[in-house]
C-alpha positions, 0 to 999 in steps of 0.5 A: 503519495497515497498511504494505505492502511498497514492491515494486511503488510508485513515487515521481514527482516534477515533475522529470524527474531528480528519482529515489527508492527507496521501503523498506518501510515507506514506504507504508500504507493506513488500512483493513482487510483486507477484500476491496476497492479502497483508497488507498495513502498515503505515511508520514512514515518514506517522506517522510523516506527520500525527503527523504534521498534527494533532499537539499535542493535541493527544497522538500517538501510537508508529508504531509498535502499528498502526493497519492496515485494508488496502489491496493492492491486485495483481490479475493475470494478461494476457500477448501476446508475439509475434514471428516473424512468425506470431504465438503468445504464451499466457504468464500467470502471476503467483505466485511464493509463 
């Protein structure tokens, strides 16, 4: 798995008064780092952090039952590689899949 920084991801609840702050290590995606769009998942640590913040007033699902609508997108990028003879080559990053 690949951990993601928690910034930019929020947790939604069916209770308007419930609030929880994600921290690093709370979200992940189970793909490689090639160009593409990936679904972000809550980690076991993330679910435990939410439980710690909200306490015993809620019934929590098993981690496998937590639904995610978050996405992690890796776009194509360009790199310029220079040679010692003042010529350059354009390297285009592409998905291996």
